[in-house]
C-alpha positions in Angstrom: -32.3 -58.4 -6.8 -32.2 -60.6 -9.9 -35.0 -62.9 -10.9 -32.5 -65.3 -12.4 -31.7 -68.4 -10.4 -27.9 -68.6 -11.1 -25.8 -65.4 -10.6 -23.4 -63.5 -8.6 -24.6 -60.7 -6.3 -22.4 -58.3 -4.1 -23.1 -56.2 -1.0 -20.8 -54.3 1.2 -20.8 -53.3 4.9 -18.8 -50.8 6.9 -17.7 -50.8 10.6 -18.8 -48.5 13.4 -15.5 -46.7 12.9 -16.2 -45.8 9.3 -16.2 -42.0 9.1 -19.8 -42.0 7.9 -20.8 -44.4 10.7 -19.2 -42.2 13.3 -21.5 -39.4 12.1 -24.6 -41.6 12.1 -23.7 -42.7 15.7 -23.4 -39.2 17.0 -26.6 -38.0 15.3 -28.5 -41.0 16.8 -27.0 -40.4 20.1 -28.3 -36.8 20.2 -31.6 -38.2 19.1 -31.7 -40.7 21.9 -30.8 -38.1 24.4 -33.9 -36.0 23.4 -36.1 -39.1 23.3 -35.2 -40.1 26.8 -36.1 -36.7 28.1 -39.1 -36.1 25.9 -40.7 -39.0 23.9 -42.5 -36.4 21.7 -39.3 -34.4 20.8 -38.7 -33.6 17.2 -35.0 -34.0 16.0 -33.2 -33.8 12.7 -29.5 -34.0 13.6 -26.8 -34.0 11.0 -23.0 -34.6 11.9 -19.8 -33.8 9.9 -16.5 -35.2 10.9 -13.1 -34.5 9.8 -9.5 -34.3 11.2 -9.7 -33.4 14.9 -13.2 -31.8 14.3 -16.9 -32.8 14.7 -19.6 -30.4 13.5 -23.2 -31.1 14.7 -26.2 -29.2 13.3 -30.0 -29.4 12.6 -33.4 -28.7 14.0 -34.9 -29.8 17.2 -38.0 -29.3 19.4 -37.4 -30.5 23.0 -35.6 -29.8 26.2 -33.2 -26.9 25.6 -30.9 -28.2 28.4 -29.7 -31.1 26.0 -28.0 -28.7 23.8 -25.4 -27.9 26.4 -24.7 -31.7 26.5 -23.9 -32.2 22.8 -20.1 -32.0 23.2 -20.3 -34.7 26.0 -22.4 -36.9 23.7 -20.0 -36.5 20.9 -16.9 -37.4 22.9 -18.7 -40.4 24.6 -19.5 -41.7 21.1 -16.0 -41.4 19.6 -14.5 -42.9 22.8 -16.8 -45.9 22.7 -16.0 -46.5 19.0 -12.3 -46.5 20.0 -10.6 -43.5 18.5 -7.6 -42.4 20.3 -5.2 -41.7 17.4 -3.4 -38.6 16.3 -5.8 -36.8 14.1 -8.9 -38.0 15.8 -8.9 -38.5 19.4 -12.1 -38.4 21.6 -10.4 -36.2 24.2 -8.7 -33.9 21.9 -11.2 -33.2 19.0 -13.0 -29.8 18.7 -16.9 -30.0 18.7 -18.9 -27.2 17.2 -22.7 -27.2 18.0 -25.1 -25.6 15.5 -28.3 -27.2 16.5 -31.4 -24.9 16.6 -35.2 -24.8 16.8 -37.5 -26.6 14.3 -39.2 -24.6 11.5 -42.8 -23.6 12.5 -43.8 -24.3 8.8 -42.7 -27.9 9.2 -44.2 -28.2 12.6 -47.6 -27.0 11.5 -47.8 -29.8 8.8 -46.9 -32.5 11.2 -48.8 -31.6 14.4 -52.2 -32.9 15.0 -54.8 -30.3 15.5 -58.6 -30.0 16.0 -60.2 -32.4 13.5 -56.8 -33.1 12.0 -54.7 -36.3 12.2 -50.9 -35.9 12.8 -49.4 -35.8 9.3 -46.2 -37.2 7.8 -43.0 -35.2 8.4 -42.2 -35.1 4.7 -43.1 -36.4 1.4 -41.4 -39.4 0.1 -41.3 -43.2 -0.7 -40.0 -46.0 1.6 -39.2 -49.5 0.9 -39.3 -52.6 3.0 -37.8 -56.0 1.9 -37.5 -59.7 3.2 -36.2 -62.8 1.6 -36.0 -66.3 3.0 -32.4 -66.8 2.1 -31.3 -66.4 5.6 -32.9 -67.2 9.1 -33.2 -63.4 9.7 -35.0 -63.0 6.3 -32.2 -60.7 5.0 -30.2 -60.7 1.9 -27.2 -63.0 2.6 -24.4 -60.9 1.1 -25.3 -57.9 3.4 -26.1 -60.1 6.4 -22.7 -61.8 6.4 -20.8 -58.7 5.5 -22.3 -57.1 8.6 -21.5 -60.2 10.7 -17.9 -60.2 9.8 -17.3 -56.6 10.8 -19.3 -57.0 14.0 -17.1 -60.0 14.9 -13.9 -58.1 14.1 -15.2 -55.2 16.4 -15.9 -57.6 19.2 -12.3 -59.0 18.9 -10.9 -55.4 18.9 -12.8 -54.1 21.8 -12.3 -57.3 23.9 -8.5 -56.9 23.6 -8.2 -60.1 21.7 -6.8 -58.2 18.6 -5.3 -55.0 19.8 -3.8 -54.3 16.5 -7.1 -53.8 14.8 -8.4 -50.2 14.3 -11.9 -48.9 14.4 -12.2 -48.2 10.6 -13.2 -51.2 8.3 -15.2 -52.3 5.2 -16.2 -55.7 4.1 -17.8 -56.8 0.8 -19.1 -60.2 -0.2 -19.9 -61.5 -3.8 -21.9 -64.5 -3.3 -22.7 -67.1 -6.1 -26.4 -68.1 -6.2 -27.5 -71.5 -7.5 -31.3 -72.2 -7.9 -31.8 -68.8 -6.3 -30.1 -69.6 -3.1 -26.5 -68.5 -2.0 -24.1 -71.4 -2.0 -20.5 -70.0 -2.3 -18.3 -66.9 -1.6 -16.9 -66.1 -5.0 -15.0 -63.1 -3.7 -14.3 -61.4 -0.5 -13.0 -57.9 0.1 -11.9 -56.8 3.4 -10.0 -53.6 4.3 -9.4 -52.9 8.1 -7.4 -50.3 9.8 -4.5 -51.7 11.7 -2.4 -49.9 14.4 1.0 -51.8 13.7 2.5 -49.8 10.9 4.8 -52.7 10.1 1.8 -54.9 9.0 1.4 -55.8 5.3 -1.6 -57.2 3.6 -0.7 -60.8 4.2 -0.2 -60.1 8.0 -3.6 -58.5 8.1 -5.3 -61.6 6.3 -3.5 -63.9 8.7 -5.0 -61.9 11.7 -8.7 -61.7 10.3 -9.1 -65.0 8.4 -10.1 -67.0 11.4 -12.9 -64.5 12.2 -14.2 -64.4 8.7 -14.4 -68.2 8.6 -16.1 -68.2 12.0 -19.0 -66.1 10.6 -19.6 -67.7 7.3 -21.6 -70.9 6.8 -19.5 -74.0 6.3 -18.5 -74.8 2.7 -19.1 -71.2 1.5 -15.2 -70.5 1.4 -13.7 -72.7 -1.2 -10.4 -73.0 -3.1 -12.0 -70.9 -5.8 -12.9 -67.9 -3.5 -10.8 -64.8 -4.3 -9.6 -62.9 -1.3 -8.6 -59.2 -1.3 -7.6 -58.2 2.3 -6.2 -54.5 2.5 -5.5 -54.8 -1.3 -3.8 -51.3 -1.2 -1.4 -52.3 1.5 -1.1 -50.4 4.8 -4.2 -48.9 6.4 -3.0 -47.1 9.6 -4.6 -43.8 9.1 -8.4 -44.3 9.5 -11.6 -42.7 10.4 -12.4 -39.1 9.9 -8.7 -38.3 9.9 -8.3 -40.2 6.7 -11.7 -39.4 5.0 -14.3 -36.9 6.2 -17.6 -38.4 7.5 -21.3 -37.3 7.1 -24.6 -38.4 8.5 -26.8 -40.5 6.0 -24.1 -41.4 3.4 -24.4 -45.2 3.9 -28.1 -45.8 3.3 -27.7 -49.0 1.2 -25.5 -50.4 4.0 -28.2 -49.5 6.5 -30.9 -51.3 4.5 -30.5 -54.2 2.0 -27.2 -53.9 0.4 -28.6 -53.1 -3.0 -31.0 -56.2 -3.1 -34.1 -54.0 -2.9 -35.0 -50.5 -3.9 -34.3 -47.6 -1.6 -36.5 -44.5 -1.3 -33.4 -42.3 -0.9 -34.0 -40.9 2.7 -31.4 -41.6 5.4 -32.5 -42.7 9.0 -29.9 -41.5 11.4 -30.5 -38.5 13.5 -34.2 -38.4 12.6 -37.1 -38.7 15.2 -40.0 -41.2 14.2 -42.3 -38.6 13.1 -40.1 -38.5 10.0 -41.5 -41.2 7.7 -38.1 -41.6 6.1 -37.3 -43.6 9.2 -40.5 -44.8 10.7 -42.3 -45.9 7.5 -39.1 -47.7 6.2 -39.2 -49.6 9.5 -42.9 -50.3 9.1 -42.4 -51.5 5.4 -39.5 -53.9 6.6 -41.8 -55.2 9.4 -44.7 -55.9 7.1 -42.5 -57.5 4.4 -40.8 -59.7 7.0 -44.0 -60.8 8.3 -45.5 -61.6 4.8 -42.4 -63.9 4.2 -42.5 -65.3 7.8 -46.3 -66.1 7.2 -45.3 -68.2 4.0 -47.1 -65.8 1.8 -44.1 -65.4 -0.4 -40.3 -66.4 -0.4 -39.4 -62.6 -1.3 -41.3 -59.6 -0.9 -40.7 -55.9 -1.3 -43.3 -53.2 -0.1 -43.4 -49.6 -1.0 -45.3 -46.9 1.0 -45.7 -43.3 -0.1 -46.5 -40.2 1.9 -47.1 -36.4 1.6 -46.0 -33.9 4.2 -48.8 -33.0 6.6 -51.0 -36.0 5.3 -51.5 -38.8 7.7 -52.4 -41.8 5.5 -50.1 -43.3 3.0 -51.0 -42.2 -0.6 -50.1 -45.7 -2.0 -49.1 -49.4 -0.9 -47.3 -51.5 -3.5 -46.2 -55.1 -3.0 -44.0 -57.3 -5.4 -43.2 -60.9 -4.5 -41.0 -61.5 -7.6 -43.2 -64.5 -8.7 -42.8 -66.3 -5.3 -46.2 -65.3 -3.9 -48.8 -67.8 -2.7 -51.5 -65.1 -3.1 -51.9 -62.3 -5.4 -49.9 -59.0 -4.6 -53.2 -57.1 -4.6 -54.3 -59.3 -1.5 -51.0 -58.6 0.3 -51.4 -54.8 -0.4 -54.9 -54.9 1.0 -53.9 -57.1 3.9 -51.0 -55.0 5.2 -53.3 -51.9 5.4 -55.8 -53.9 7.5 -53.3 -55.4 10.0 -51.4 -52.2 10.8 -52.3 -48.5 11.1 -49.8 -46.9 8.6 -50.3 -43.2 9.8 -47.2 -41.8 11.4 -48.7 -42.0 14.8 -50.1 -45.5 14.2 -46.5 -46.8 13.1 -44.9 -45.1 16.2 -47.5 -46.5 18.6 -47.5 -50.1 17.0 -43.6 -50.5 17.0 -43.1 -48.5 20.1 -40.7 -45.9 18.4 -41.0 -42.9 20.9 -38.1 -44.3 22.8 -34.3 -43.8 22.9 -33.5 -46.9 20.9 -31.7 -45.5 17.8 -28.0 -45.3 18.7 -27.9 -49.1 18.5 -29.0 -48.9 14.9 -26.3 -46.7 13.7 -23.9 -49.5 12.5 -24.2 -53.0 11.1 -27.7 -52.4 9.7 -31.1 -51.3 10.8 -32.6 -54.7 9.7 -32.0 -58.2 10.4 -31.2 -57.7 14.1 -33.0 -59.3 17.0 -35.5 -57.3 18.9 -34.4 -56.4 22.4 -35.9 -56.0 25.8 -35.7 -52.2 25.8 -37.9 -52.0 22.6 -35.0 -51.8 20.0 -35.5 -53.4 16.6 -39.2 -54.0 17.3 -39.7 -53.8 13.6 -38.0 -57.2 13.4 -40.8 -59.1 15.3 -42.9 -61.6 13.3 -46.1 -61.2 15.3 -48.4 -60.4 12.4 -48.1 -63.7 10.6 -51.4 -64.9 11.7 -53.2 -61.7 11.1 -51.9 -61.5 7.6 -52.8 -65.1 6.9 -56.4 -64.3 7.9 -56.4 -61.1 6.0 -55.4 -62.4 2.6 
């Protein structure tokens, strides 16, 4: 994110019916099924979707009986998202299951043994970010792009807008003044519609009330540029229009480009994979840093090596907004949380079937729920951090 105080910044979101998000949902649903049966299961599940076809593959270690349920899981996901169209219908699509056992060579690096801590599931770098520009401590362009699409999905599923289809994308360009978002400079929204007679102006008339409902008052002005279904009709949507793949929307999943990304996708991976669990931990810690008033913005980087338990490095950047030195934050976060893979999973309660709900509208900025989902959004470390610095 820019260090300037006056600028434009843009982020996008995609709906649960976007082809890539269909795949993320299926991969996480398979993961949740394994985690419900065996909290220590190992899962790396990938999904590919195209016209009338879903292909699921990957490596697992857990109850073998779940493999016979993969087709049922796929169809349930597609049905819940809402696809009942020619070319992609939950009841008619073909499902191919190529899931198999986890490599013993990977397992030996991760498993704890005599005198050995459980190691990270892979090498890599993970980032967490928080900013005080929204109540959720998330970047505003991404937060409100998610909010618009979630609201449209609610209207579609409730029957209030039966002409809306599952596939949609939203993009907001916000104008910042004094480092804070103040206005929507440009709004781009493309949504699938089931009425083939509708044109762009008809779609805007349908969606505009929902857009206005979700944005702060005064952000939409006479100068705001609207692009609603700018190519015209959008009837053929989902995997029938474009192929989908797990893990292709990682910037949508995280911070909308406002912060760095380590490159690893989340969906379909059990929490021994630090691509996922350490990214959640980094968000948790960055959010608590900001919530504690130690900075207005904070990015944290963690790095790991496969088979090695403890992070190799911890890096913090508060972009000049810090009330304490970054070195003090780096030391403090390591004191208040065990950042080994096992420590992260225990602290955040990640060995639970809580992942399908993360697969659309962002992994961050969501309220913690009663089943343990989004536990990394808690702000219960503020006092410990304030003491540690």
